[in-house]
A tleap script that builds the chain and sets N, CA, C and O, in Angstrom:
source leaprc.protein.ff14SB
mol = sequence {
  NMET SER HIE LEU ARG GLN ILE LYS ARG LYS
  THR SER GLY LEU LEU ALA GLU LEU GLY ASN
  SER PRO ASP GLU VAL ALA GLU THR LEU ARG
  VAL THR GLY VAL GLN GLY VAL PRO ARG ASP
  ASN ARG SER CYS ALA VAL ALA LEU TYR LEU
  SER ALA LEU VAL GLY SER GLU PRO SER ILE
  ARG SER VAL ALA VAL GLY HIE CYS SER LEU
  THR ILE ASN LEU VAL ALA LEU ASP SER ARG
  PRO ALA GLY ARG LEU GLN VAL GLN MET PRO
  LYS PRO VAL ARG ARG PHE VAL ALA ALA PHE
  ASP ALA ARG GLN TYR PRO MET VAL THR ARG
  GLU LEU SER GLU GLU THR GLU PRO SER PRO
  ALA GLY THR CARG
}
set mol.1.N position { 16.375 -7.408 -17.489 }
set mol.1.CA position { 15.886 -7.391 -16.120 }
set mol.1.C position { 14.605 -8.226 -16.056 }
set mol.1.O position { 13.743 -8.120 -16.929 }
set mol.2.N position { 14.487 -9.050 -15.023 }
set mol.2.CA position { 13.314 -9.913 -14.906 }
set mol.2.C position { 12.058 -9.094 -14.605 }
set mol.2.O position { 12.124 -7.966 -14.114 }
set mol.3.N position { 10.933 -9.693 -14.911 }
set mol.3.CA position { 9.652 -9.026 -14.692 }
set mol.3.C position { 9.449 -8.697 -13.207 }
set mol.3.O position { 8.987 -7.606 -12.873 }
set mol.4.N position { 9.791 -9.636 -12.318 }
set mol.4.CA position { 9.626 -9.395 -10.881 }
set mol.4.C position { 10.531 -8.262 -10.408 }
set mol.4.O position { 10.128 -7.442 -9.583 }
set mol.5.N position { 11.732 -8.219 -10.923 }
set mol.5.CA position { 12.658 -7.142 -10.553 }
set mol.5.C position { 12.121 -5.794 -11.035 }
set mol.5.O position { 12.267 -4.787 -10.341 }
set mol.6.N position { 11.503 -5.767 -12.212 }
set mol.6.CA position { 10.915 -4.532 -12.731 }
set mol.6.C position { 9.774 -4.060 -11.830 }
set mol.6.O position { 9.667 -2.869 -11.540 }
set mol.7.N position { 8.920 -4.987 -11.387 }
set mol.7.CA position { 7.815 -4.632 -10.493 }
set mol.7.C position { 8.367 -4.071 -9.185 }
set mol.7.O position { 7.888 -3.055 -8.682 }
set mol.8.N position { 9.374 -4.741 -8.645 }
set mol.8.CA position { 9.960 -4.301 -7.374 }
set mol.8.C position { 10.591 -2.920 -7.525 }
set mol.8.O position { 10.410 -2.062 -6.661 }
set mol.9.N position { 11.330 -2.697 -8.613 }
set mol.9.CA position { 11.980 -1.401 -8.842 }
set mol.9.C position { 10.934 -0.296 -9.005 }
set mol.9.O position { 11.080 0.789 -8.442 }
set mol.10.N position { 9.883 -0.575 -9.774 }
set mol.10.CA position { 8.830 0.431 -9.979 }
set mol.10.C position { 8.142 0.764 -8.658 }
set mol.10.O position { 7.905 1.933 -8.355 }
set mol.11.N position { 7.824 -0.260 -7.877 }
set mol.11.CA position { 7.155 -0.055 -6.587 }
set mol.11.C position { 8.046 0.731 -5.632 }
set mol.11.O position { 7.575 1.647 -4.959 }
set mol.12.N position { 9.329 0.381 -5.568 }
set mol.12.CA position { 10.267 1.108 -4.698 }
set mol.12.C position { 10.345 2.578 -5.101 }
set mol.12.O position { 10.390 3.460 -4.242 }
set mol.13.N position { 10.360 2.838 -6.395 }
set mol.13.CA position { 10.394 4.216 -6.878 }
set mol.13.C position { 9.146 4.992 -6.505 }
set mol.13.O position { 9.226 6.150 -6.095 }
set mol.14.N position { 7.985 4.352 -6.646 }
set mol.14.CA position { 6.724 5.007 -6.280 }
set mol.14.C position { 6.685 5.320 -4.787 }
set mol.14.O position { 6.209 6.383 -4.387 }
set mol.15.N position { 7.180 4.408 -3.971 }
set mol.15.CA position { 7.225 4.642 -2.526 }
set mol.15.C position { 8.156 5.810 -2.198 }
set mol.15.O position { 7.814 6.663 -1.380 }
set mol.16.N position { 9.316 5.852 -2.825 }
set mol.16.CA position { 10.283 6.927 -2.560 }
set mol.16.C position { 9.725 8.286 -2.973 }
set mol.16.O position { 10.002 9.296 -2.326 }
set mol.17.N position { 8.940 8.311 -4.049 }
set mol.17.CA position { 8.379 9.567 -4.546 }
set mol.17.C position { 7.264 10.124 -3.661 }
set mol.17.O position { 6.843 11.265 -3.851 }
set mol.18.N position { 6.781 9.341 -2.702 }
set mol.18.CA position { 5.708 9.818 -1.828 }
set mol.18.C position { 6.156 10.984 -0.960 }
set mol.18.O position { 5.345 11.845 -0.620 }
set mol.19.N position { 7.434 11.029 -0.597 }
set mol.19.CA position { 7.907 12.150 0.206 }
set mol.19.C position { 9.077 11.794 1.094 }
set mol.19.O position { 9.424 10.627 1.273 }
set mol.20.N position { 9.678 12.845 1.648 }
set mol.20.CA position { 10.852 12.688 2.504 }
set mol.20.C position { 10.533 12.748 3.988 }
set mol.20.O position { 11.438 12.690 4.820 }
set mol.21.N position { 9.261 12.862 4.326 }
set mol.21.CA position { 8.828 12.868 5.721 }
set mol.21.C position { 7.411 12.305 5.762 }
set mol.21.O position { 6.730 12.273 4.737 }
set mol.22.N position { 6.963 11.867 6.923 }
set mol.22.CA position { 5.592 11.370 7.020 }
set mol.22.C position { 4.556 12.416 6.592 }
set mol.22.O position { 3.557 12.077 5.958 }
set mol.23.N position { 4.794 13.682 6.938 }
set mol.23.CA position { 3.861 14.740 6.547 }
set mol.23.C position { 3.810 14.908 5.026 }
set mol.23.O position { 2.738 15.128 4.461 }
set mol.24.N position { 4.967 14.805 4.364 }
set mol.24.CA position { 4.988 14.888 2.898 }
set mol.24.C position { 4.248 13.708 2.274 }
set mol.24.O position { 3.532 13.872 1.286 }
set mol.25.N position { 4.421 12.527 2.846 }
set mol.25.CA position { 3.698 11.348 2.350 }
set mol.25.C position { 2.198 11.589 2.465 }
set mol.25.O position { 1.453 11.340 1.518 }
set mol.26.N position { 1.753 12.074 3.625 }
set mol.26.CA position { 0.330 12.358 3.831 }
set mol.26.C position { -0.183 13.386 2.828 }
set mol.26.O position { -1.276 13.232 2.283 }
set mol.27.N position { 0.599 14.428 2.586 }
set mol.27.CA position { 0.181 15.470 1.644 }
set mol.27.C position { 0.096 14.923 0.219 }
set mol.27.O position { -0.845 15.245 -0.507 }
set mol.28.N position { 1.049 14.112 -0.185 }
set mol.28.CA position { 1.002 13.499 -1.513 }
set mol.28.C position { -0.258 12.656 -1.663 }
set mol.28.O position { -0.942 12.728 -2.683 }
set mol.29.N position { -0.558 11.864 -0.653 }
set mol.29.CA position { -1.755 11.019 -0.708 }
set mol.29.C position { -3.026 11.871 -0.720 }
set mol.29.O position { -3.979 11.553 -1.432 }
set mol.30.N position { -3.042 12.949 0.063 }
set mol.30.CA position { -4.211 13.830 0.105 }
set mol.30.C position { -4.454 14.476 -1.259 }
set mol.30.O position { -5.582 14.501 -1.751 }
set mol.31.N position { -3.391 14.993 -1.859 }
set mol.31.CA position { -3.500 15.664 -3.159 }
set mol.31.C position { -3.993 14.698 -4.238 }
set mol.31.O position { -4.714 15.103 -5.150 }
set mol.32.N position { -3.615 13.445 -4.140 }
set mol.32.CA position { -4.058 12.463 -5.132 }
set mol.32.C position { -5.444 11.901 -4.822 }
set mol.32.O position { -5.978 11.101 -5.590 }
set mol.33.N position { -6.028 12.320 -3.692 }
set mol.33.CA position { -7.390 11.910 -3.364 }
set mol.33.C position { -7.522 10.559 -2.685 }
set mol.33.O position { -8.607 9.979 -2.656 }
set mol.34.N position { -6.434 10.060 -2.145 }
set mol.34.CA position { -6.465 8.752 -1.486 }
set mol.34.C position { -6.962 8.895 -0.057 }
set mol.34.O position { -6.517 9.771 0.684 }
set mol.35.N position { -7.885 8.029 0.318 }
set mol.35.CA position { -8.340 7.921 1.710 }
set mol.35.C position { -8.398 6.453 2.068 }
set mol.35.O position { -9.066 5.664 1.400 }
set mol.36.N position { -7.693 6.092 3.127 }
set mol.36.CA position { -7.604 4.701 3.513 }
set mol.36.C position { -8.138 4.452 4.912 }
set mol.36.O position { -8.563 5.365 5.621 }
set mol.37.N position { -8.099 3.186 5.278 }
set mol.37.CA position { -8.598 2.735 6.573 }
set mol.37.C position { -7.405 2.365 7.455 }
set mol.37.O position { -6.629 1.480 7.095 }
set mol.38.N position { -7.244 3.030 8.609 }
set mol.38.CA position { -6.133 2.694 9.501 }
set mol.38.C position { -6.192 1.241 9.966 }
set mol.38.O position { -7.267 0.667 10.142 }
set mol.39.N position { -5.020 0.670 10.157 }
set mol.39.CA position { -4.842 -0.681 10.687 }
set mol.39.C position { -5.437 -1.773 9.789 }
set mol.39.O position { -5.768 -2.860 10.264 }
set mol.40.N position { -5.567 -1.481 8.505 }
set mol.40.CA position { -6.048 -2.476 7.541 }
set mol.40.C position { -5.008 -2.563 6.425 }
set mol.40.O position { -4.855 -1.625 5.643 }
set mol.41.N position { -4.298 -3.680 6.352 }
set mol.41.CA position { -3.144 -3.746 5.463 }
set mol.41.C position { -3.477 -3.676 3.974 }
set mol.41.O position { -2.596 -3.363 3.173 }
set mol.42.N position { -4.706 -3.954 3.584 }
set mol.42.CA position { -5.072 -3.864 2.169 }
set mol.42.C position { -5.837 -2.593 1.831 }
set mol.42.O position { -5.946 -2.229 0.660 }
set mol.43.N position { -6.365 -1.916 2.841 }
set mol.43.CA position { -7.156 -0.704 2.595 }
set mol.43.C position { -6.530 0.546 3.183 }
set mol.43.O position { -7.162 1.602 3.193 }
set mol.44.N position { -5.287 0.448 3.680 }
set mol.44.CA position { -4.641 1.659 4.184 }
set mol.44.C position { -4.312 2.569 3.004 }
set mol.44.O position { -4.326 2.130 1.854 }
set mol.45.N position { -4.024 3.803 3.282 }
set mol.45.CA position { -3.813 4.797 2.226 }
set mol.45.C position { -2.677 4.403 1.288 }
set mol.45.O position { -2.803 4.575 0.076 }
set mol.46.N position { -1.580 3.882 1.810 }
set mol.46.CA position { -0.448 3.505 0.967 }
set mol.46.C position { -0.810 2.321 0.077 }
set mol.46.O position { -0.463 2.310 -1.104 }
set mol.47.N position { -1.496 1.335 0.622 }
set mol.47.CA position { -1.901 0.167 -0.178 }
set mol.47.C position { -2.844 0.573 -1.305 }
set mol.47.O position { -2.709 0.092 -2.430 }
set mol.48.N position { -3.791 1.448 -1.013 }
set mol.48.CA position { -4.730 1.897 -2.045 }
set mol.48.C position { -4.021 2.691 -3.127 }
set mol.48.O position { -4.318 2.534 -4.311 }
set mol.49.N position { -3.082 3.545 -2.728 }
set mol.49.CA position { -2.320 4.342 -3.682 }
set mol.49.C position { -1.541 3.429 -4.633 }
set mol.49.O position { -1.612 3.580 -5.852 }
set mol.50.N position { -0.803 2.488 -4.059 }
set mol.50.CA position { -0.005 1.591 -4.896 }
set mol.50.C position { -0.877 0.676 -5.745 }
set mol.50.O position { -0.544 0.393 -6.896 }
set mol.51.N position { -1.979 0.216 -5.191 }
set mol.51.CA position { -2.891 -0.630 -5.968 }
set mol.51.C position { -3.409 0.111 -7.189 }
set mol.51.O position { -3.554 -0.477 -8.261 }
set mol.52.N position { -3.688 1.399 -7.031 }
set mol.52.CA position { -4.177 2.197 -8.157 }
set mol.52.C position { -3.112 2.346 -9.233 }
set mol.52.O position { -3.435 2.401 -10.420 }
set mol.53.N position { -1.842 2.412 -8.831 }
set mol.53.CA position { -0.768 2.642 -9.793 }
set mol.53.C position { -0.197 1.368 -10.409 }
set mol.53.O position { 0.198 1.376 -11.575 }
set mol.54.N position { -0.147 0.282 -9.655 }
set mol.54.CA position { 0.433 -0.951 -10.190 }
set mol.54.C position { -0.583 -2.083 -10.318 }
set mol.54.O position { -0.278 -3.134 -10.882 }
set mol.55.N position { -1.778 -1.871 -9.800 }
set mol.55.CA position { -2.793 -2.934 -9.793 }
set mol.55.C position { -3.297 -3.340 -11.156 }
set mol.55.O position { -3.882 -4.413 -11.301 }
set mol.56.N position { -3.084 -2.501 -12.168 }
set mol.56.CA position { -3.524 -2.878 -13.509 }
set mol.56.C position { -2.569 -3.881 -14.158 }
set mol.56.O position { -2.887 -4.469 -15.193 }
set mol.57.N position { -1.418 -4.070 -13.555 }
set mol.57.CA position { -0.458 -5.071 -14.027 }
set mol.57.C position { -1.113 -6.451 -13.881 }
set mol.57.O position { -1.517 -6.813 -12.776 }
set mol.58.N position { -1.229 -7.228 -14.962 }
set mol.58.CA position { -1.947 -8.512 -14.909 }
set mol.58.C position { -1.390 -9.510 -13.902 }
set mol.58.O position { -2.121 -10.381 -13.431 }
set mol.59.N position { -0.111 -9.396 -13.566 }
set mol.59.CA position { 0.471 -10.372 -12.647 }
set mol.59.C position { 0.313 -9.982 -11.179 }
set mol.59.O position { 0.763 -10.719 -10.302 }
set mol.60.N position { -0.318 -8.837 -10.891 }
set mol.60.CA position { -0.488 -8.397 -9.504 }
set mol.60.C position { -1.930 -8.600 -9.071 }
set mol.60.O position { -2.858 -8.058 -9.672 }
set mol.61.N position { -2.103 -9.395 -8.011 }
set mol.61.CA position { -3.434 -9.645 -7.455 }
set mol.61.C position { -3.799 -8.596 -6.428 }
set mol.61.O position { -4.910 -8.068 -6.451 }
set mol.62.N position { -2.866 -8.280 -5.509 }
set mol.62.CA position { -3.166 -7.316 -4.453 }
set mol.62.C position { -1.878 -6.793 -3.840 }
set mol.62.O position { -0.794 -7.339 -4.043 }
set mol.63.N position { -2.038 -5.709 -3.078 }
set mol.63.CA position { -0.936 -5.090 -2.352 }
set mol.63.C position { -1.356 -5.016 -0.891 }
set mol.63.O position { -2.460 -4.567 -0.579 }
set mol.64.N position { -0.477 -5.455 0.003 }
set mol.64.CA position { -0.748 -5.394 1.442 }
set mol.64.C position { 0.432 -4.726 2.131 }
set mol.64.O position { 1.584 -5.089 1.891 }
set mol.65.N position { 0.146 -3.749 2.987 }
set mol.65.CA position { 1.188 -2.973 3.664 }
set mol.65.C position { 1.345 -3.457 5.095 }
set mol.65.O position { 0.371 -3.591 5.834 }
set mol.66.N position { 2.592 -3.716 5.469 }
set mol.66.CA position { 2.925 -4.072 6.840 }
set mol.66.C position { 3.596 -2.898 7.522 }
set mol.66.O position { 3.486 -1.761 7.064 }
set mol.67.N position { 4.292 -3.169 8.616 }
set mol.67.CA position { 4.945 -2.097 9.356 }
set mol.67.C position { 6.223 -1.607 8.677 }
set mol.67.O position { 6.512 -0.411 8.711 }
set mol.68.N position { 6.987 -2.500 8.065 }
set mol.68.CA position { 8.271 -2.132 7.460 }
set mol.68.C position { 8.341 -2.408 5.964 }
set mol.68.O position { 9.179 -1.843 5.262 }
set mol.69.N position { 7.475 -3.265 5.488 }
set mol.69.CA position { 7.519 -3.633 4.075 }
set mol.69.C position { 6.101 -3.835 3.567 }
set mol.69.O position { 5.136 -3.857 4.332 }
set mol.70.N position { 6.007 -3.979 2.266 }
set mol.70.CA position { 4.713 -4.311 1.695 }
set mol.70.C position { 4.864 -5.595 0.911 }
set mol.70.O position { 5.957 -5.944 0.465 }
set mol.71.N position { 3.762 -6.288 0.749 }
set mol.71.CA position { 3.729 -7.548 0.029 }
set mol.71.C position { 2.861 -7.381 -1.199 }
set mol.71.O position { 1.712 -6.947 -1.116 }
set mol.72.N position { 3.425 -7.731 -2.331 }
set mol.72.CA position { 2.657 -7.755 -3.568 }
set mol.72.C position { 2.334 -9.215 -3.840 }
set mol.72.O position { 3.230 -10.029 -4.064 }
set mol.73.N position { 1.047 -9.539 -3.819 }
set mol.73.CA position { 0.598 -10.901 -4.101 }
set mol.73.C position { 0.448 -11.052 -5.604 }
set mol.73.O position { -0.266 -10.291 -6.257 }
set mol.74.N position { 1.136 -12.052 -6.135 }
set mol.74.CA position { 1.194 -12.250 -7.582 }
set mol.74.C position { 0.254 -13.356 -8.033 }
set mol.74.O position { -0.122 -14.236 -7.260 }
set mol.75.N position { -0.113 -13.286 -9.299 }
set mol.75.CA position { -1.004 -14.277 -9.886 }
set mol.75.C position { -0.439 -14.672 -11.254 }
set mol.75.O position { 0.087 -13.833 -11.984 }
set mol.76.N position { -0.555 -15.954 -11.586 }
set mol.76.CA position { -0.095 -16.456 -12.883 }
set mol.76.C position { -1.126 -16.124 -13.959 }
set mol.76.O position { -2.238 -15.694 -13.653 }
set mol.77.N position { -0.755 -16.324 -15.196 }
set mol.77.CA position { -1.664 -16.035 -16.308 }
set mol.77.C position { -2.953 -16.847 -16.227 }
set mol.77.O position { -3.995 -16.402 -16.709 }
set mol.78.N position { -2.893 -18.032 -15.624 }
set mol.78.CA position { -4.103 -18.857 -15.490 }
set mol.78.C position { -4.857 -18.570 -14.187 }
set mol.78.O position { -5.704 -19.360 -13.771 }
set mol.79.N position { -4.549 -17.443 -13.550 }
set mol.79.CA position { -5.212 -16.950 -12.332 }
set mol.79.C position { -4.864 -17.716 -11.062 }
set mol.79.O position { -5.491 -17.497 -10.025 }
set mol.80.N position { -3.887 -18.603 -11.119 }
set mol.80.CA position { -3.451 -19.288 -9.900 }
set mol.80.C position { -2.453 -18.410 -9.151 }
set mol.80.O position { -1.721 -17.640 -9.774 }
set mol.81.N position { -2.413 -18.514 -7.826 }
set mol.81.CA position { -1.425 -17.740 -7.070 }
set mol.81.C position { -0.011 -18.045 -7.575 }
set mol.81.O position { 0.314 -19.192 -7.883 }
set mol.82.N position { 0.817 -17.008 -7.653 }
set mol.82.CA position { 2.178 -17.171 -8.173 }
set mol.82.C position { 3.232 -16.644 -7.205 }
set mol.82.O position { 4.339 -16.301 -7.618 }
set mol.83.N position { 2.896 -16.580 -5.938 }
set mol.83.CA position { 3.867 -16.163 -4.950 }
set mol.83.C position { 3.687 -14.724 -4.495 }
set mol.83.O position { 2.706 -14.053 -4.815 }
set mol.84.N position { 4.685 -14.284 -3.730 }
set mol.84.CA position { 4.648 -12.943 -3.153 }
set mol.84.C position { 5.976 -12.262 -3.385 }
set mol.84.O position { 7.026 -12.899 -3.464 }
set mol.85.N position { 5.899 -10.954 -3.494 }
set mol.85.CA position { 7.088 -10.135 -3.662 }
set mol.85.C position { 7.122 -9.134 -2.509 }
set mol.85.O position { 6.191 -8.348 -2.334 }
set mol.86.N position { 8.201 -9.164 -1.722 }
set mol.86.CA position { 8.357 -8.236 -0.596 }
set mol.86.C position { 9.133 -7.006 -1.054 }
set mol.86.O position { 10.144 -7.123 -1.746 }
set mol.87.N position { 8.652 -5.826 -0.662 }
set mol.87.CA position { 9.329 -4.572 -0.986 }
set mol.87.C position { 9.481 -3.775 0.307 }
set mol.87.O position { 8.497 -3.484 0.986 }
set mol.88.N position { 10.726 -3.426 0.642 }
set mol.88.CA position { 10.973 -2.609 1.829 }
set mol.88.C position { 10.451 -1.201 1.595 }
set mol.88.O position { 10.631 -0.638 0.515 }
set mol.89.N position { 9.807 -0.635 2.601 }
set mol.89.CA position { 9.324 0.741 2.504 }
set mol.89.C position { 10.391 1.689 3.034 }
set mol.89.O position { 11.072 1.375 4.010 }
set mol.90.N position { 10.541 2.853 2.392 }
set mol.90.CA position { 11.481 3.850 2.926 }
set mol.90.C position { 11.027 4.341 4.305 }
set mol.90.O position { 9.843 4.283 4.637 }
set mol.91.N position { 11.975 4.818 5.090 }
set mol.91.CA position { 11.675 5.253 6.456 }
set mol.91.C position { 10.529 6.262 6.533 }
set mol.91.O position { 9.677 6.104 7.407 }
set mol.92.N position { 10.446 7.305 5.665 }
set mol.92.CA position { 9.319 8.240 5.768 }
set mol.92.C position { 7.956 7.552 5.575 }
set mol.92.O position { 6.973 7.926 6.215 }
set mol.93.N position { 7.907 6.563 4.704 }
set mol.93.CA position { 6.646 5.850 4.473 }
set mol.93.C position { 6.325 4.957 5.671 }
set mol.93.O position { 5.169 4.874 6.084 }
set mol.94.N position { 7.330 4.293 6.229 }
set mol.94.CA position { 7.103 3.470 7.434 }
set mol.94.C position { 6.588 4.333 8.580 }
set mol.94.O position { 5.664 3.942 9.293 }
set mol.95.N position { 7.190 5.513 8.756 }
set mol.95.CA position { 6.750 6.406 9.829 }
set mol.95.C position { 5.340 6.932 9.557 }
set mol.95.O position { 4.548 7.090 10.486 }
set mol.96.N position { 5.024 7.203 8.288 }
set mol.96.CA position { 3.663 7.610 7.947 }
set mol.96.C position { 2.676 6.499 8.305 }
set mol.96.O position { 1.640 6.774 8.910 }
set mol.97.N position { 2.977 5.255 7.944 }
set mol.97.CA position { 2.065 4.140 8.219 }
set mol.97.C position { 1.792 4.025 9.717 }
set mol.97.O position { 0.649 3.824 10.126 }
set mol.98.N position { 2.838 4.151 10.535 }
set mol.98.CA position { 2.650 4.078 11.989 }
set mol.98.C position { 1.753 5.209 12.480 }
set mol.98.O position { 0.856 4.982 13.292 }
set mol.99.N position { 1.988 6.422 11.994 }
set mol.99.CA position { 1.162 7.565 12.411 }
set mol.99.C position { -0.255 7.454 11.844 }
set mol.99.O position { -1.222 7.809 12.518 }
set mol.100.N position { -0.377 6.968 10.621 }
set mol.100.CA position { -1.698 6.773 10.002 }
set mol.100.C position { -2.514 5.776 10.825 }
set mol.100.O position { -3.696 6.001 11.084 }
set mol.101.N position { -1.884 4.679 11.233 }
set mol.101.CA position { -2.572 3.684 12.054 }
set mol.101.C position { -2.991 4.260 13.401 }
set mol.101.O position { -3.960 3.796 14.002 }
set mol.102.N position { -2.267 5.268 13.876 }
set mol.102.CA position { -2.621 5.947 15.134 }
set mol.102.C position { -3.594 7.096 14.888 }
set mol.102.O position { -3.874 7.886 15.790 }
set mol.103.N position { -4.112 7.184 13.655 }
set mol.103.CA position { -5.116 8.177 13.252 }
set mol.103.C position { -4.610 9.619 13.365 }
set mol.103.O position { -5.354 10.519 13.755 }
set mol.104.N position { -3.343 9.822 13.022 }
set mol.104.CA position { -2.780 11.170 13.077 }
set mol.104.C position { -2.923 11.933 11.765 }
set mol.104.O position { -2.527 13.096 11.685 }
set mol.105.N position { -3.479 11.300 10.741 }
set mol.105.CA position { -3.667 11.963 9.447 }
set mol.105.C position { -5.121 11.838 8.992 }
set mol.105.O position { -5.419 11.075 8.073 }
set mol.106.N position { -6.026 12.582 9.629 }
set mol.106.CA position { -7.446 12.458 9.286 }
set mol.106.C position { -7.770 12.854 7.847 }
set mol.106.O position { -8.788 12.421 7.308 }
set mol.107.N position { -6.926 13.668 7.218 }
set mol.107.CA position { -7.200 14.103 5.840 }
set mol.107.C position { -7.075 12.970 4.832 }
set mol.107.O position { -7.550 13.107 3.704 }
set mol.108.N position { -6.454 11.860 5.200 }
set mol.108.CA position { -6.356 10.710 4.305 }
set mol.108.C position { -6.978 9.455 4.931 }
set mol.108.O position { -6.678 8.327 4.540 }
set mol.109.N position { -7.856 9.693 5.919 }
set mol.109.CA position { -8.504 8.583 6.628 }
set mol.109.C position { -9.981 8.548 6.297 }
set mol.109.O position { -10.655 9.578 6.274 }
set mol.110.N position { -10.472 7.351 6.041 }
set mol.110.CA position { -11.912 7.161 5.902 }
set mol.110.C position { -12.319 6.073 6.871 }
set mol.110.O position { -11.551 5.162 7.177 }
set mol.111.N position { -13.526 6.188 7.338 }
set mol.111.CA position { -14.039 5.208 8.285 }
set mol.111.C position { -14.729 4.081 7.522 }
set mol.111.O position { -15.279 4.295 6.442 }
set mol.112.N position { -14.693 2.909 8.083 }
set mol.112.CA position { -15.387 1.766 7.491 }
set mol.112.C position { -16.862 1.830 7.814 }
set mol.112.O position { -17.256 2.215 8.915 }
set mol.113.N position { -17.666 1.450 6.852 }
set mol.113.CA position { -19.086 1.269 7.143 }
set mol.113.C position { -19.261 -0.162 7.643 }
set mol.113.O position { -18.341 -0.974 7.542 }
set mol.114.N position { -20.419 -0.467 8.174 }
set mol.114.CA position { -20.639 -1.818 8.693 }
set mol.114.C position { -20.548 -2.862 7.593 }
set mol.114.O position { -20.171 -4.002 7.865 }
set mol.115.N position { -20.885 -2.506 6.351 }
set mol.115.CA position { -20.822 -3.473 5.252 }
set mol.115.C position { -19.397 -3.775 4.840 }
set mol.115.O position { -19.144 -4.819 4.238 }
set mol.116.N position { -18.461 -2.897 5.146 }
set mol.116.CA position { -17.089 -3.089 4.673 }
set mol.116.C position { -16.109 -3.296 5.832 }
set mol.116.O position { -14.963 -2.853 5.751 }
set mol.117.N position { -16.528 -3.941 6.873 }
set mol.117.CA position { -15.622 -4.227 7.985 }
set mol.117.C position { -14.469 -5.075 7.490 }
set mol.117.O position { -14.683 -5.978 6.682 }
set mol.118.N position { -13.246 -4.815 7.952 }
set mol.118.CA position { -12.110 -5.616 7.493 }
set mol.118.C position { -12.188 -7.045 8.023 }
set mol.118.O position { -12.735 -7.302 9.095 }
set mol.119.N position { -11.637 -7.945 7.259 }
set mol.119.CA position { -11.564 -9.316 7.734 }
set mol.119.C position { -10.404 -9.401 8.716 }
set mol.119.O position { -9.519 -8.546 8.682 }
set mol.120.N position { -10.378 -10.398 9.583 }
set mol.120.CA position { -9.262 -10.521 10.517 }
set mol.120.C position { -7.928 -10.607 9.791 }
set mol.120.O position { -6.914 -10.163 10.329 }
set mol.121.N position { -7.899 -11.160 8.596 }
set mol.121.CA position { -6.641 -11.260 7.835 }
set mol.121.C position { -6.200 -9.898 7.323 }
set mol.121.O position { -5.041 -9.738 6.940 }
set mol.122.N position { -7.084 -8.919 7.306 }
set mol.122.CA position { -6.751 -7.621 6.753 }
set mol.122.C position { -6.211 -6.640 7.761 }
set mol.122.O position { -5.927 -5.498 7.399 }
set mol.123.N position { -6.055 -7.031 9.008 }
set mol.123.CA position { -5.581 -6.099 10.023 }
set mol.123.C position { -4.089 -6.249 10.232 }
set mol.123.O position { -3.520 -7.323 10.032 }
set mol.124.N position { -3.456 -5.139 10.643 }
set mol.124.CA position { -2.011 -5.166 10.925 }
set mol.124.C position { -1.801 -5.469 12.366 }
set mol.124.O position { -0.660 -5.539 12.822 }
savepdb mol mol.pdb
quit
């Protein structure tokens, strides 16, 4: 199995394990201590959770969450960009992201300070 396929399979499995409903996803994230920023694709709770679990992989630069899928930005061994890997999110995670962006899960939400305002590229 190729390295990219392994990353995609691992990421899909981690997403599926978050829960079978948006509330279960929120509870899993809360129990693990994740707090994210709504409407910020790199700092939302799901992106932070996945970054913590797969971000130590040398070929992964960052994780960004969209409405239906997430993008894993890859890097080559010489630190040059090496493309992107799209991973579809399961329906419970997609529904959680929509509700999280609407601030319906305050237990996994943190507010930005003025020093850490998201860049325009970081918003959904």
